VOPAGU-2260 file (C-alpha; in pm, 1 decimal, decimal comma):
REM VOPAGU-2260
SITE   aa  ch    i         X         Y         Z
SITE  MET   A    0   -1480,4    2042,1    2463,8
SITE  LEU   A    1   -1160,6    2111,5    2659,6
SITE  PRO   A    2   -1008,0    2444,9    2588,8
SITE  ALA   A    3    -620,8    2516,0    2484,8
SITE  THR   A    4    -435,5    2686,2    2764,3
SITE  THR   A    5    -108,9    2833,8    2765,8
SITE  LEU   A    6      88,8    2659,9    3013,8
SITE  PRO   A    7     455,3    2534,5    3030,3
SITE  ILE   A    8     515,0    2176,7    2914,8
SITE  THR   A    9     612,0    2070,1    3288,9
SITE  SER   A   10     265,0    2138,6    3406,7
SITE  LEU   A   11     142,9    1804,8    3280,3
SITE  THR   A   12     193,0    1649,7    3624,7
SITE  GLN   A   13     -64,4    1355,9    3537,4
SITE  ILE   A   14     211,9    1210,4    3319,8
SITE  PRO   A   15     510,9    1061,5    3509,0
SITE  ARG   A   16     844,9    1213,5    3369,1
SITE  GLU   A   17    1180,3    1076,4    3385,4
SITE  GLU   A   18    1504,3    1270,8    3354,5
SITE  PRO   A   19    1683,2    1180,0    3045,5
SITE  ALA   A   20    1984,2    1057,8    3262,2
SITE  ASN   A   21    1776,2     782,6    3420,7
SITE  CYS   A   22    1759,0     543,7    3151,2
SITE  THR   A   23    1623,1     677,6    2805,1
SITE  SER   A   24    1582,4     552,0    2482,4
SITE  HIS   A   25    1568,3     758,0    2149,7
SITE  PHE   A   26    1441,9     654,9    1822,9
SITE  THR   A   27    1358,7     834,7    1483,3
SITE  GLY   A   28    1062,9     728,0    1284,5
SITE  SER   A   29     990,9     406,9    1487,5
SITE  GLY   A   30    1110,6     215,7    1794,6
SITE  THR   A   31    1050,1     -92,2    1974,0
SITE  PRO   A   32    1014,9     -25,4    2354,5
SITE  GLU   A   33    1139,3    -271,1    2599,1
SITE  THR   A   34     915,4    -404,9    2878,8
SITE  GLY   A   35     939,2    -616,6    3176,3
SITE  SER   A   36     777,6    -915,2    3267,1
SITE  ASP   A   37     491,6    -700,7    3431,2
SITE  GLY   A   38     423,5    -521,2    3112,8
SITE  ARG   A   39     590,1    -197,9    3206,3
SITE  LEU   A   40     823,1       9,9    3031,8
SITE  ASN   A   41    1195,3     -36,1    3138,5
SITE  CYS   A   42    1331,5     318,7    3024,0
SITE  THR   A   43    1177,6     638,0    2916,4
SITE  THR   A   44    1143,5     616,1    2543,8
SITE  PHE   A   45    1146,8     911,4    2297,9
SITE  ILE   A   46    1028,2     849,2    1930,7
SITE  SER   A   47    1061,8    1150,2    1696,8
SITE  THR   A   48     965,4    1176,0    1329,0
SITE  GLY   A   49    1235,2    1230,9    1075,2
SITE  ASP   A   50    1120,5    1587,7     999,3
SITE  ALA   A   51    1166,1    1678,0    1386,6
SITE  VAL   A   52     805,7    1787,8    1403,6
SITE  VAL   A   53     659,2    1518,6    1639,6
SITE  THR   A   54     810,6    1385,2    1964,7
SITE  LEU   A   55     648,2    1087,4    2151,5
SITE  GLN   A   56     747,0    1054,3    2511,2
SITE  ILE   A   57     667,2     742,4    2705,2
SITE  ALA   A   58     770,2     738,4    3074,7
SITE  ALA   A   59     922,1     465,7    3240,2
SITE  GLY   A   60     681,2     237,2    3418,4
SITE  THR   A   61     408,1     297,8    3171,5
SITE  ILE   A   62     196,6      -0,7    3109,6
SITE  ILE   A   63     156,3     -69,8    2748,1
SITE  ASP   A   64    -169,0    -280,8    2651,5
SITE  ASN   A   65    -168,6    -407,0    2290,5
SITE  GLN   A   66    -501,3    -573,1    2265,7
SITE  GLY   A   67    -458,8    -747,4    2606,3
SITE  SER   A   68     -80,7    -818,3    2540,0
SITE  SER   A   69     188,8    -641,1    2680,7
SITE  THR   A   70     428,3    -720,3    2403,2
SITE  VAL   A   71     488,0    -441,0    2136,7
SITE  THR   A   72     670,3    -514,6    1833,2
SITE  GLU   A   73     716,9    -157,3    1695,4
SITE  ILE   A   74     577,3     180,8    1743,9
SITE  ARG   A   75     583,1     400,8    1441,1
SITE  ILE   A   76     485,7     762,2    1357,3
SITE  GLU   A   77     400,5     863,4    1007,4
SITE  PRO   A   78     254,3    1170,2     822,3
SITE  ALA   A   79    -116,9    1108,4     763,0
SITE  ASN   A   80    -278,6    1041,7     446,3
SITE  PRO   A   81    -512,8    1333,4     371,0
SITE  ALA   A   82    -781,5    1090,3     217,2
SITE  SER   A   83    -827,1     912,3     542,5
SITE  ILE   A   84    -899,3    1195,8     782,8
SITE  PRO   A   85   -1155,3    1474,3     801,9
SITE  GLN   A   86   -1006,2    1826,8     727,7
SITE  VAL   A   87   -1229,0    2023,4     935,1
SITE  SER   A   88   -1368,5    1993,8    1289,8
SITE  SER   A   89   -1715,8    2052,6    1402,7
SITE  ASP   A   90   -1632,0    2375,6    1549,2
SITE  GLY   A   91   -1494,9    2502,9    1219,9
SITE  GLY   A   92   -1130,9    2479,3    1334,3
SITE  ALA   A   93    -904,6    2364,5    1021,6
SITE  LEU   A   94    -595,9    2132,6    1026,4
SITE  THR   A   95    -282,0    2338,9    1001,2
SITE  GLY   A   96    -105,9    2081,5     783,0
SITE  TYR   A   97      56,5    1863,5    1090,5
SITE  THR   A   98    -142,1    1555,0    1096,0
SITE  TYR   A   99      33,6    1225,7    1192,9
SITE  ARG   A  100     -59,4     865,4    1245,3
SITE  PHE   A  101      40,5     682,9    1564,7
SITE  LEU   A  102      53,8     308,2    1507,3
SITE  PRO   A  103     -21,6      42,1    1584,0
SITE  GLY   A  104    -388,0     187,2    1643,1
SITE  ALA   A  105    -513,4     -84,2    1879,6
SITE  ILE   A  106    -242,3      29,3    2140,4
SITE  SER   A  107    -308,7     206,2    2480,4
SITE  PHE   A  108     -99,6     334,9    2771,0
SITE  ASP   A  109    -161,1     389,9    3148,2
SITE  PRO   A  110     -64,6     647,8    3217,4
SITE  PRO   A  111    -104,9     841,1    2915,2
SITE  VAL   A  112     202,2     927,4    2689,3
SITE  LEU   A  113     297,4    1268,4    2594,2
SITE  VAL   A  114     287,7    1403,5    2222,4
SITE  SER   A  115     437,1    1723,1    2125,5
SITE  PHE   A  116     415,0    1913,9    1794,1
SITE  THR   A  117     676,7    2161,8    1713,7
SITE  MET   A  118     588,1    2405,7    1444,2
SITE  LYS   A  119     789,6    2568,3    1190,7
SITE  PRO   A  120     852,5    2949,5    1234,9
SITE  ALA   A  121     649,0    3047,3     936,4
SITE  ASP   A  122     371,0    2819,0    1036,2
SITE  TRP   A  123     381,7    2944,0    1389,4
SITE  GLU   A  124     329,2    3313,5    1285,0
SITE  ARG   A  125      59,9    3214,8    1044,2
SITE  ALA   A  126    -149,8    3024,9    1289,5
SITE  GLY   A  127    -105,6    3318,8    1538,8
SITE  GLY   A  128      76,4    3103,9    1805,9
SITE  TYR   A  129    -205,9    3070,8    2024,5
SITE  GLY   A  130    -553,5    2904,2    2024,9
SITE  LEU   A  131    -400,9    2618,9    1876,1
SITE  VAL   A  132    -548,8    2270,4    2000,2
SITE  LEU   A  133    -430,5    1907,9    1956,2
SITE  ARG   A  134    -723,0    1664,4    1854,2
SITE  GLU   A  135    -730,1    1301,5    1781,5
SITE  SER   A  136    -965,8    1109,2    1563,8
SITE  THR   A  137   -1273,8     942,1    1680,4
SITE  SER   A  138   -1297,2     570,8    1698,1
SITE  ASP   A  139   -1524,0     559,6    1401,3
SITE  GLY   A  140   -1299,0     797,9    1200,1
SITE  SER   A  141   -1562,2    1046,0    1134,0
SITE  GLY   A  142   -1428,2    1336,8    1344,5
SITE  TRP   A  143   -1221,9    1477,1    1596,6
SITE  GLU   A  144   -1200,9    1492,2    1970,7
SITE  ASP   A  145    -997,6    1769,8    2183,3
SITE  LEU   A  146    -701,4    1678,6    2383,1
SITE  PRO   A  147    -607,1    1875,0    2700,6
SITE  THR   A  148    -365,7    2102,3    2519,4
SITE  SER   A  149     -65,0    2285,9    2639,9
SITE  ILE   A  150     149,1    2563,7    2448,2
SITE  ASP   A  151     508,7    2653,5    2499,9
SITE  ALA   A  152     529,0    2976,6    2291,6
SITE  ALA   A  153     900,3    2986,6    2342,3
SITE  ARG   A  154     962,9    2671,8    2165,1
SITE  ARG   A  155     676,3    2660,7    1937,1
SITE  THR   A  156     560,0    2346,9    2090,6
SITE  VAL   A  157     207,5    2218,4    2138,5
SITE  SER   A  158     157,6    1919,9    2350,5
SITE  ALA   A  159    -108,5    1704,4    2483,7
SITE  PRO   A  160    -161,1    1357,5    2678,3
SITE  ALA   A  161    -296,3    1065,4    2499,0
SITE  ARG   A  162    -404,3     731,5    2605,2
SITE  HIS   A  163    -425,2     543,4    2285,6
SITE  PHE   A  164    -282,0     570,3    1941,7
SITE  SER   A  165    -490,6     721,3    1644,2
SITE  TYR   A  166    -460,3    1039,3    1412,5
SITE  ILE   A  167    -360,6    1312,6    1597,4
SITE  GLY   A  168    -382,7    1658,7    1455,8
SITE  LEU   A  169    -296,3    2018,8    1510,5
SITE  PHE   A  170    -588,2    2262,3    1472,1
SITE  ALA   A  171    -639,1    2628,2    1473,0
SITE  PRO   A  172    -966,6    2820,5    1452,2
SITE  GLY   A  173   -1086,4    2927,0    1106,8
SITE  LEU   A  174    -755,7    2882,9     964,8
SITE  VAL   A  175    -715,2    2751,2     606,2
SITE  THR   A  176    -507,2    2451,7     599,7
SITE  ALA   A  177    -161,6    2496,7     522,1
SITE  ALA   A  178    -165,2    2144,1     316,5
SITE  GLU   A  179    -352,5    2342,5      54,0
SITE  ASP   A  180     -88,2    2592,8      -3,5
SITE  THR   A  181     215,6    2349,6      39,1
SITE  PRO   A  182     304,0    2167,9    -289,9
SITE  GLN   A  183     329,3    1794,1    -251,2
SITE  THR   A  184     666,3    1642,9    -352,5
SITE  VAL   A  185     681,8    1324,0    -532,1
SITE  SER   A  186     771,2    1160,8    -210,4
SITE  ASP   A  187     474,4    1305,1     -46,0
SITE  LEU   A  188     240,9    1166,6    -336,8
SITE  ILE   A  189     397,3     804,2    -341,6
SITE  HIS   A  190     355,7     801,3      41,9
SITE  THR   A  191      -6,3     884,1      -4,4
SITE  ALA   A  192     -78,0     658,4    -274,5
SITE  THR   A  193      91,7     335,6     -92,5
SITE  ALA   A  194     -30,6     420,3     253,1
SITE  ALA   A  195    -243,2     110,5     390,0
SITE  ASN   A  196    -470,4      73,6     674,6
SITE  GLU   A  197    -248,8     -87,0     946,6
SITE  ASP   A  198    -502,2     -57,2    1234,0
SITE  VAL   A  199    -582,9    -419,9    1195,5
SITE  PRO   A  200    -254,0    -666,0    1264,4
SITE  LEU   A  201    -175,9    -887,1     972,1
SITE  PRO   A  202    -245,8   -1273,7    1035,2
SITE  LEU   A  203     105,1   -1335,0    1039,6
SITE  SER   A  204     228,6   -1050,2    1236,1
SITE  SER   A  205     344,0   -1286,2    1507,0
SITE  VAL   A  206     577,5   -1465,6    1284,7
SITE  ILE   A  207     684,3   -1187,6    1042,9
SITE  PRO   A  208     708,7    -831,3    1184,1
SITE  ASP   A  209     470,7    -613,4     969,2
SITE  LYS   A  210     789,0    -395,0     861,3
SITE  TYR   A  211     908,3    -704,1     643,3
SITE  ALA   A  212     564,9    -784,7     512,7
SITE  PRO   A  213     648,6    -652,2     170,8
SITE  VAL   A  214     940,2    -851,8     135,6
SITE  ALA   A  215     736,3   -1167,3     233,1
SITE  ALA   A  216     483,1   -1091,0     -14,2
SITE  VAL   A  217     731,4   -1073,2    -291,5
SITE  ALA   A  218     878,3   -1397,4    -194,6
SITE  ALA   A  219     544,3   -1566,2    -159,3
SITE  GLY   A  220     434,7   -1454,6    -493,5
SITE  THR   A  221     732,6   -1546,3    -654,8
SITE  ALA   A  222     750,1   -1898,8    -491,4
SITE  LEU   A  223     388,0   -1980,3    -573,8
SITE  SER   A  224     458,5   -1893,5    -927,5
SITE  LEU   A  225     758,4   -2125,3    -919,6
SITE  VAL   A  226     539,5   -2412,1    -773,1
SITE  GLY   A  227     313,0   -2359,6   -1074,2
SITE  THR   A  228     589,0   -2410,8   -1298,9
SITE  MET   A  229     718,8   -2709,3   -1124,0
SITE  ALA   A  230     365,9   -2847,8   -1111,2
SITE  ALA   A  231     358,5   -2797,2   -1480,9
SITE  VAL   A  232     675,5   -2996,8   -1580,9
SITE  ASN   A  233     624,1   -3299,3   -1311,5
SITE  SER   A  234     398,1   -3559,3   -1446,3
SITE  VAL   A  235     210,0   -3623,9   -1086,3
SITE  LEU   A  236     196,5   -3268,4    -954,6
SITE  SER   A  237      87,9   -3168,6   -1342,5
SITE  ARG   A  238    -203,7   -3419,7   -1328,7
SITE  LEU   A  239    -333,8   -3304,2    -991,9
SITE  TRP   A  240    -289,0   -2941,6   -1084,4
SITE  GLU   A  241    -490,5   -3000,9   -1407,8
SITE  ARG   A  242    -767,4   -3141,5   -1220,0
SITE  PHE   A  243    -776,9   -2851,6    -982,2
SITE  MET   A  244    -785,8   -2615,2   -1275,4
SITE  GLU   A  245   -1066,0   -2809,9   -1447,0
SITE  LEU   A  246   -1270,1   -2733,5   -1138,5
SITE  LEU   A  247   -1194,8   -2369,2   -1142,8
SITE  ALA   A  248   -1282,8   -2348,0   -1533,0
SITE  LYS   A  249   -1615,1   -2510,9   -1462,0
SITE  PHE   A  250   -1682,8   -2262,9   -1190,9
SITE  PHE   A  251   -1570,0   -1964,3   -1398,4
SITE  SER   A  252   -1757,9   -2099,2   -1710,8
SITE  PHE   A  253   -1438,0   -2009,5   -1917,8
SITE  GLU   A  254   -1108,6   -2133,8   -1959,7
SITE  THR   A  255    -918,6   -2081,6   -1625,6
SITE  THR   A  256    -519,8   -2153,0   -1670,1
SITE  ALA   A  257    -247,2   -2134,0   -1427,6
SITE  GLN   A  258      10,6   -2349,9   -1575,3
SITE  LEU   A  259     320,6   -2142,4   -1622,6
SITE  ASN   A  260     558,6   -2245,0   -1876,4
SITE  LEU   A  261     570,0   -2308,6   -2252,8
SITE  ARG   A  262     569,5   -2682,6   -2243,6
SITE  GLU   A  263     254,2   -2670,7   -2057,1
SITE  VAL   A  264      79,9   -2424,8   -2273,8
SITE  GLN   A  265     194,0   -2641,8   -2581,1
SITE  LYS   A  266      79,0   -2949,7   -2413,2
SITE  ARG   A  267    -270,0   -2825,9   -2337,0
SITE  LYS   A  268    -286,2   -2615,9   -2662,6
SITE  ILE   A  269    -376,5   -2277,9   -2462,8
SITE  LEU   A  270    -323,0   -2054,0   -2745,6
SITE  PRO   A  271    -533,2   -1734,9   -2872,7
SITE  LYS   A  272    -860,8   -1839,7   -3039,9
SITE  ASP   A  273    -883,1   -1809,1   -3426,8
SITE  ASP   A  274   -1240,2   -1703,2   -3406,6
SITE  LEU   A  275   -1201,1   -1406,2   -3183,1
SITE  HIS   A  276   -1387,4   -1090,8   -3322,5
SITE  SER   A  277   -1334,9    -728,2   -3187,6
SITE  VAL   A  278   -1637,1    -544,4   -3026,9
SITE  MET   A  279   -1449,8    -274,3   -2856,0
SITE  LEU   A  280   -1100,8    -129,2   -2870,9
SITE  GLY   A  281    -980,7    -439,8   -3078,7
SITE  LEU   A  282   -1090,4    -661,0   -2784,7
SITE  SER   A  283   -1302,6    -956,5   -2813,2
SITE  PRO   A  284   -1624,1   -1030,1   -2574,0
SITE  ARG   A  285   -1405,0   -1301,9   -2402,2
SITE  GLU   A  286   -1128,3   -1057,6   -2344,9
SITE  LEU   A  287   -1376,9    -800,8   -2209,6
SITE  LEU   A  288   -1491,9   -1071,6   -1956,1
SITE  VAL   A  289   -1164,9   -1133,9   -1843,3
SITE  ILE   A  290   -1077,8    -791,9   -1805,3
SITE  GLY   A  291   -1417,6    -711,5   -1595,0
SITE  THR   A  292   -1341,0   -1022,2   -1381,8
SITE  SER   A  293    -970,5    -898,8   -1342,1
SITE  ALA   A  294   -1099,9    -541,4   -1232,4
SITE  VAL   A  295   -1321,0    -729,7    -971,6
SITE  VAL   A  296   -1025,3    -936,4    -860,5
SITE  PHE   A  297    -796,5    -642,7    -829,7
SITE  ALA   A  298   -1063,6    -439,2    -613,9
SITE  ALA   A  299   -1101,7    -738,7    -384,5
SITE  ALA   A  300    -735,7    -767,5    -333,6
SITE  PHE   A  301    -681,2    -409,7    -245,7
SITE  LEU   A  302    -995,5    -382,3     -25,1
SITE  ILE   A  303    -849,6    -690,2     149,1
SITE  ARG   A  304    -507,7    -529,7     172,0
SITE  ASP   A  305    -624,8    -194,4     327,1
SITE  ARG   A  306    -902,8    -321,7     546,4
SITE  PHE   A  307   -1138,2     -93,0     378,5
SITE  GLU   A  308   -1498,5     -89,2     469,8
SITE  LEU   A  309   -1713,2    -212,8     181,5
SITE  LYS   A  310   -1826,9     119,2      61,8
SITE  ILE   A  311   -2007,5     147,0    -293,8
SITE  ALA   A  312   -1782,8     448,0    -387,4
SITE  THR   A  313   -1463,1     295,6    -297,7
SITE  ILE   A  314   -1543,8     -43,7    -489,5
SITE  LEU   A  315   -1646,4     122,8    -779,8
SITE  ILE   A  316   -1324,3     323,3    -797,9
SITE  PHE   A  317   -1103,1      17,3    -746,1
SITE  VAL   A  318   -1284,0    -146,9   -1003,1
SITE  CYS   A  319   -1282,7     108,6   -1270,6
SITE  VAL   A  320    -926,7     203,0   -1210,1
SITE  GLY   A  321    -822,3    -172,6   -1247,5
SITE  GLY   A  322   -1032,9    -209,1   -1543,3
SITE  VAL   A  323    -883,8      81,2   -1707,3
SITE  SER   A  324    -542,4     -21,3   -1615,6
SITE  THR   A  325    -584,4    -380,6   -1760,0
SITE  ILE   A  326    -731,5    -253,5   -2099,7
SITE  LEU   A  327    -436,9      -9,3   -2147,6
SITE  ARG   A  328    -186,1    -263,3   -2046,2
SITE  ASP   A  329    -351,4    -530,9   -2308,2
SITE  LEU   A  330    -393,2    -281,2   -2560,5
SITE  ALA   A  331      -1,2    -167,7   -2552,0
SITE  GLN   A  332      77,3    -546,7   -2606,8
SITE  LYS   A  333    -198,6    -593,0   -2864,8
SITE  ILE   A  334     -64,7    -298,0   -3081,5
SITE  VAL   A  335     295,1    -408,6   -3066,0
SITE  ALA   A  336     213,8    -760,7   -3138,3
SITE  TYR   A  337      -5,5    -658,2   -3418,2
SITE  ARG   A  338     251,8    -455,9   -3586,0
SITE  ALA   A  339     497,6    -757,1   -3581,0
SITE  GLY   A  340     232,1    -983,0   -3729,0
SITE  TYR   A  341     111,6   -1176,4   -3419,0
SITE  VAL   A  342    -228,4   -1244,3   -3269,5
SITE  THR   A  343    -284,1   -1202,9   -2902,3
SITE  GLU   A  344    -549,8   -1307,6   -2656,1
SITE  TYR   A  345    -583,6   -1182,7   -2290,4
SITE  GLN   A  346    -670,0   -1465,8   -2060,2
SITE  PHE   A  347    -760,0   -1524,1   -1681,2
SITE  TRP   A  348    -485,0   -1658,8   -1453,8
SITE  GLY   A  349    -612,5   -1882,6   -1169,1
SITE  LEU   A  350    -285,3   -1896,3    -969,8
SITE  GLY   A  351    -229,2   -1531,4   -1001,4
SITE  THR   A  352    -567,9   -1452,9    -873,8
SITE  ALA   A  353    -507,4   -1685,1    -574,2
SITE  THR   A  354    -168,5   -1536,6    -513,0
SITE  MET   A  355    -313,8   -1169,8    -521,8
SITE  LEU   A  356    -576,1   -1259,9    -262,0
SITE  CYS   A  357    -322,2   -1438,8     -28,4
SITE  THR   A  358     -65,3   -1184,0     -30,8
SITE  ALA   A  359    -318,0    -901,9      28,0
SITE  TRP   A  360    -480,3   -1094,1     327,7
SITE  LEU   A  361    -142,2   -1264,5     484,4
SITE  PHE   A  362     106,8    -985,9     409,9
SITE  GLY   A  363     -89,4    -645,3     349,6
SITE  ASN   A  364      66,6    -610,8       6,8
SITE  VAL   A  365     -65,4    -737,9    -337,9
SITE  PHE   A  366     203,8    -914,1    -534,0
SITE  ALA   A  367      74,5   -1086,6    -849,3
SITE  LYS   A  368    -174,3   -1036,7   -1128,5
SITE  PRO   A  369    -483,3   -1211,8   -1228,2
SITE  SER   A  370    -434,8   -1251,9   -1582,2
SITE  ARG   A  371    -194,8   -1302,4   -1899,0
SITE  THR   A  372    -150,5   -1232,5   -2245,5
SITE  LEU   A  373     -86,6   -1535,0   -2491,8
SITE  MET   A  374      30,9   -1492,7   -2851,8
SITE  ARG   A  375      32,0   -1678,5   -3184,2
SITE  SER   A  376     167,6   -1660,7   -3518,6
SITE  GLY   A  377     240,5   -1896,6   -3806,5
SITE  THR   A  378     627,7   -1841,5   -3747,9
SITE  THR   A  379     831,2   -1858,8   -3417,3
SITE  PRO   A  380     894,7   -1503,7   -3318,7
SITE  SER   A  381    1256,7   -1384,2   -3271,8
SITE  PRO   A  382    1359,2   -1329,2   -2916,1
SITE  LYS   A  383    1386,9    -944,0   -2987,5
SITE  GLU   A  384    1044,2    -952,0   -3112,3
SITE  SER   A  385     900,1   -1140,5   -2822,7
SITE  ALA   A  386    1085,9    -915,1   -2564,8
SITE  ARG   A  387     940,9    -599,7   -2738,6
SITE  ILE   A  388     581,1    -735,7   -2706,1
SITE  LYS   A  389     635,2    -841,5   -2360,4
SITE  MET   A  390     799,9    -517,0   -2258,8
SITE  ALA   A  391     496,4    -300,1   -2388,1
SITE  GLY   A  392     275,7    -404,9   -2097,8
SITE  PRO   A  393     521,7    -314,7   -1817,6
SITE  LEU   A  394     613,0       7,5   -1969,6
SITE  MET   A  395     251,9     104,1   -2013,2
SITE  SER   A  396     198,5       8,2   -1649,6
SITE  LEU   A  397     487,9     231,2   -1523,9
SITE  LEU   A  398     334,8     511,7   -1733,0
SITE  LEU   A  399      -8,9     476,6   -1583,3
SITE  ALA   A  400     159,0     452,5   -1225,7
SITE  ILE   A  401     342,4     806,6   -1279,7
SITE  LEU   A  402      11,0     966,1   -1438,6
SITE  SER   A  403    -211,3     835,1   -1127,2
SITE  LEU   A  404      15,2    1033,0    -892,5
SITE  PHE   A  405    -128,7    1358,3   -1064,1
SITE  LEU   A  406    -467,0    1266,8    -932,6
SITE  ILE   A  407    -396,0    1280,0    -568,9
SITE  PRO   A  408    -330,5    1659,9    -533,1
SITE  LEU   A  409    -701,2    1710,1    -674,9
SITE  GLY   A  410    -845,8    1581,9    -333,9
SITE  GLY   A  411   -1147,7    1382,8    -248,0
SITE  LEU   A  412   -1225,0    1063,6    -421,7
SITE  PHE   A  413    -925,4    1145,7    -666,3
SITE  VAL   A  414    -687,4    1057,3    -381,9
SITE  THR   A  415    -845,5     699,0    -366,5
SITE  ALA   A  416    -847,8     650,7    -747,9
SITE  GLY   A  417    -483,9     785,1    -781,1
SITE  SER   A  418    -366,5     580,9    -516,1
SITE  ALA   A  419    -527,0     264,3    -643,9
SITE  GLY   A  420    -402,4     364,6    -992,7
SITE  PHE   A  421     -28,6     389,5    -891,3
SITE  THR   A  422     -18,6      78,7    -651,9
SITE  MET   A  423    -204,2    -153,7    -900,1
SITE  ASN   A  424      12,7     -35,6   -1196,2
SITE  LEU   A  425     337,5     -43,6    -994,9
SITE  ILE   A  426     246,5    -408,9    -906,3
SITE  PHE   A  427     158,8    -507,9   -1258,4
SITE  CYS   A  428     487,8    -368,7   -1375,3
SITE  VAL   A  429     705,4    -543,7   -1113,7
SITE  PHE   A  430     555,2    -852,2   -1145,7
SITE  SER   A  431     533,5    -889,1   -1511,7
SITE  LEU   A  432     920,5    -843,5   -1507,9
SITE  ILE   A  433     976,2   -1140,7   -1314,7
SITE  PRO   A  434    1159,7   -1422,4   -1510,4
SITE  ILE   A  435     900,2   -1696,1   -1439,6
SITE  LYS   A  436     647,0   -1782,2   -1686,2
SITE  PRO   A  437     412,6   -1670,0   -1792,4
SITE  ASN   A  438     570,6   -1333,8   -1717,7
SITE  GLY   A  439     700,3   -1126,6   -1988,1
SITE  GLY   A  440    1049,3   -1095,2   -1792,3
SITE  VAL   A  441    1128,4   -1447,8   -1903,5
SITE  ASP   A  442    1129,3   -1341,9   -2280,7
SITE  ILE   A  443    1304,8   -1012,1   -2202,2
SITE  LEU   A  444    1581,7   -1207,9   -2012,3
SITE  ALA   A  445    1612,2   -1459,1   -2298,2
SITE  TRP   A  446    1661,2   -1173,0   -2540,8
SITE  ASN   A  447    1897,7    -935,7   -2341,4
SITE  LYS   A  448    2017,8   -1000,7   -1984,2
SITE  PHE   A  449    2123,9    -632,2   -1945,0
SITE  VAL   A  450    1817,9    -491,0   -2060,1
SITE  TRP   A  451    1604,9    -715,0   -1833,3
SITE  ALA   A  452    1829,6    -611,4   -1547,5
SITE  ALA   A  453    1829,1    -245,4   -1622,1
SITE  VAL   A  454    1454,6    -245,9   -1601,0
SITE  PHE   A  455    1383,0    -505,1   -1341,5
SITE  PHE   A  456    1641,2    -426,7   -1060,8
SITE  PRO   A  457    1542,7     -50,2   -1046,4
SITE  MET   A  458    1170,4    -146,7   -1051,0
SITE  MET   A  459    1212,1    -404,5    -758,5
SITE  ALA   A  460    1439,3    -177,1    -542,2
SITE  LEU   A  461    1161,7     123,5    -593,2
SITE  TYR   A  462     886,3    -118,7    -497,8
SITE  LEU   A  463    1065,2    -254,9    -173,7
SITE  PHE   A  464    1205,5     102,2    -104,0
SITE  ILE   A  465     841,1     231,1     -97,5
SITE  TYR   A  466     685,6     -45,7      94,7
SITE  LEU   A  467     946,6     -74,9     355,0
SITE  GLN   A  468     948,6     264,4     471,0
């Protein structure tokens, strides 16, 4: 273990330093370094976090290796998700509340870059100012390794060189973590809930920058739904689509539907069954099977999105959260429909399932849903009644997303459950409001354009704002 020492920052002679006047670039939050044909950095680059805590200095002439390539699209620094990192080191030292993730994780530098943490005055006094050490997470993420740390007491700055990117945290011996004493804001909770594992590059990173992957996921999810609608109304595409769906139906051993508009539903008579009987919470055995399948699909999509290891606890949490979210969302629609005199049935949606898995894998963002609700009545429902029924699901999902955030401060597995609940239900809410059948947004838009716009646009803006940060 390398001990922390009290040395001026300039003593780190192993790192080439360039004076700011000799070609420098400054970025906040993220930045794209410019390299020459030889892979060396053209100008000394400084990247700082928005809270002015962390500064990353990459000296001119540094060779940047991105898994064998000298091309780096973007370097980012962001607060770490507490659920992703061990809070205490092997020697008993604890995090001071200053832990950040440096991305992309596969990148390395020769010579090392300089990472500096500047503490707030109160935190500096609380930690004693000395004995602080910067540590990086181990390659398997199970612990921490010391970095050769220097301390500048006058500036309350702790610095260390780093050859590759990972989680880097500021530790103090025997200190209770500041994070436990500092209340998390709503923004902090949302960031924790939506943080994904970005160490593994996305399949389309060379074509679409990871920063814009959420927009690509929305576009792809919407486009695939639109293709399904076109396939339903075009005679040639409809026949091909129906054959494909018949194969899926045999595979799943129950009716798998993917055509999306009313004409197709009427053509194939895809309606709620008359002989459905309730076995639990007003749900039939068929619907419970669909809910269970949807929960598994949700778990698979989010495990793909986050590139998680296949741990039993994580899988069970995702399945349970997906199941509970699906049941409550369906029950909300059933209750409103029942009061209006309609019969509903929750059915599996093949295209939605395929879209979820594809967007999770290609873009690292899930944007679809694996099931849909159909309703039937002896009379044609009015536009207002249809809109009320279809609005119940998204509103329930929005409520569950908000409630899920309250699980995150509890720590441990509750962080995983809260994160999964927030993300799943936010996607359920937003995707359901898109005005393409079978989404409820079609009925809401047909009833009142202003009500639909007042709900859809803020939710879509929130989704993009969260995932584009």
